[in-house]
C-alpha positions in Angstrom: -69.4 7.4 -32.6 -68.6 10.4 -35.2 -67.7 12.6 -32.6 -64.7 10.2 -31.8 -63.7 10.6 -34.8 -63.2 13.7 -35.0 -61.4 13.5 -31.3 -58.8 11.5 -32.6 -58.1 13.9 -35.7 -57.7 16.7 -33.2 -55.0 14.6 -30.9 -51.4 15.9 -32.2 -48.4 13.6 -31.4 -44.7 14.6 -30.7 -43.0 17.1 -33.5 -39.3 16.2 -34.8 -37.9 18.8 -32.8 -39.4 17.4 -29.5 -37.9 13.7 -30.6 -34.8 15.3 -31.6 -34.5 17.1 -28.5 -35.4 14.3 -26.0 -32.8 12.6 -27.8 -30.0 14.9 -27.3 -31.0 15.0 -23.5 -30.7 11.4 -23.4 -27.5 11.4 -25.1 -25.8 13.9 -22.3 -27.3 11.8 -19.8 -25.4 8.9 -21.0 -21.9 10.4 -21.8 -22.3 11.3 -18.0 -23.3 8.3 -16.6 -20.1 6.8 -19.1 -17.9 8.8 -17.8 -18.5 8.0 -13.7 -18.2 4.5 -14.8 -15.0 4.9 -16.4 -13.5 7.1 -13.2 -15.2 4.9 -10.8 -12.9 1.7 -12.7 -10.1 3.6 -12.2 -10.7 3.7 -8.5 -11.1 0.2 -8.4 -7.9 -0.5 -10.2 -6.2 2.4 -8.0 -7.2 0.4 -4.9 -6.8 -2.9 -6.1 -2.6 -2.0 -6.8 -2.8 -0.6 -3.4 -4.1 -3.5 -1.3 -1.3 -5.6 -3.8 1.3 -3.5 -2.0 -0.1 -3.6 0.7 0.2 -7.3 1.0 3.2 -7.1 -0.7 4.8 -5.2 2.4 3.1 -7.4 4.8 4.1 -10.8 3.8 7.6 -9.3 3.8 7.2 -8.2 7.4 6.1 -11.6 8.0 8.8 -13.6 7.1 11.0 -11.0 9.3 8.8 -11.4 12.2 9.2 -15.4 11.8 12.8 -15.2 11.6 14.1 -12.1 13.6 16.5 -14.7 15.4 18.4 -13.8 12.3 18.1 -10.3 12.8 21.2 -10.8 15.2 23.2 -11.8 11.8 23.0 -8.7 9.8 25.3 -6.4 9.6 23.5 -2.7 10.3 22.3 -0.6 8.7 20.4 -3.0 6.1 19.9 -0.3 3.6 18.6 -0.5 0.2 21.3 2.1 -1.2 23.7 -0.7 0.2 22.3 -3.2 -2.2 21.3 -5.2 0.1 17.8 -5.9 -0.2 16.1 -4.1 -3.5 13.8 -6.2 -6.0 15.6 -5.1 -9.1 13.5 -7.6 -11.3 10.0 -6.2 -10.5 8.4 -9.1 -13.1 9.1 -12.3 -11.7 6.8 -12.6 -8.8 9.4 -13.0 -5.9 11.3 -10.7 -3.8 14.7 -12.1 -2.6 16.3 -11.2 0.6 18.8 -12.5 3.5 18.9 -11.9 7.1 21.7 -14.2 7.4 24.5 -14.1 5.1 25.0 -18.0 5.6 21.6 -18.9 4.6 19.4 -19.1 1.4 17.7 -16.2 1.0 14.1 -15.9 1.8 11.6 -15.5 -1.1 8.4 -12.8 -0.7 5.5 -13.4 -3.2 5.8 -10.1 -5.0 2.8 -8.1 -6.9 4.2 -8.0 -10.7 5.6 -4.2 -11.4 5.6 -3.2 -7.9 9.5 -2.5 -6.3 10.3 -3.7 -2.4 13.0 -1.7 -0.5 13.8 -3.3 2.9 15.6 -1.1 5.2 16.7 -2.4 8.8 18.3 -0.3 11.7 18.7 -1.2 15.3 16.2 1.1 17.3 17.1 2.7 20.2 14.3 2.5 22.5 15.6 5.2 25.1 14.7 7.9 23.1 11.0 7.3 24.4 12.0 8.1 28.1 13.1 12.0 29.1 14.6 11.0 32.5 17.3 8.6 30.9 19.5 6.3 33.2 19.6 8.6 35.9 21.4 6.0 38.2 23.7 4.6 36.0 22.7 1.4 35.9 21.8 1.3 32.3 18.0 0.9 32.5 16.0 3.8 31.8 13.7 5.3 34.7 10.5 7.0 34.9 9.7 8.8 38.3 12.9 7.2 39.9 11.7 3.6 38.8 13.6 1.4 36.7 11.8 0.6 33.3 13.8 -2.4 31.2 13.5 -3.1 27.6 15.0 -5.1 25.0 18.0 -4.4 23.6 17.6 -5.6 20.7 15.1 -4.1 19.0 15.1 -3.4 15.1 13.7 -0.9 13.4 12.3 -2.2 10.0 10.9 -0.4 7.0 9.2 -1.6 3.7 8.8 0.5 0.8 6.8 -0.5 -2.2 7.3 1.8 -5.1 5.2 1.4 -8.6 3.7 3.3 -11.6 0.0 3.3 -12.4 -1.6 5.1 -14.8 1.6 7.1 -16.0 1.8 8.4 -12.4 4.7 6.9 -9.7 3.2 5.8 -6.5 4.5 4.2 -3.1 3.1 2.7 -0.5 5.4 2.4 2.9 5.3 0.3 6.3 7.4 0.2 9.3 7.8 -1.8 12.6 9.6 -2.2 15.6 10.7 -5.9 16.5 12.7 -7.7 18.9 15.3 -10.3 18.0 14.2 -14.1 19.2 
């Protein structure tokens, strides 16, 4: 039994320097992990904003698609620069726009802090056919065969703008649709 007491006396603990070095390493590891979490949080926030912009633009496109019969009533080009379709109050939660000047405006649910700009132009489907109208019947041709297309095609473009962390961001979606 006395030999055990001598062994216990010879066991040495950690020195203060070793404890301090371990604490410094632990602090560096903690700071690194916290910065990773902070960066990840900003990425998640940015992805959430972009998702809101995609939903907002898609909502506007779907309202236009559902009311595409009114596209024949608007004066083209329908541009934001003319004041036709710009959401100037970005904090009210709605975007109001008209396709038919005689009807009430459509209201799209808007993400707060995001500005929508809507542009509609007539789409010329002839640009896709290299041969054009060779026989003069007004219908484009491919390999000598007529290729009918809708004369009432519209190019619709929705641009969403917002500011995030001091930087201007934007998302744009465009489609071609026919008037019903």
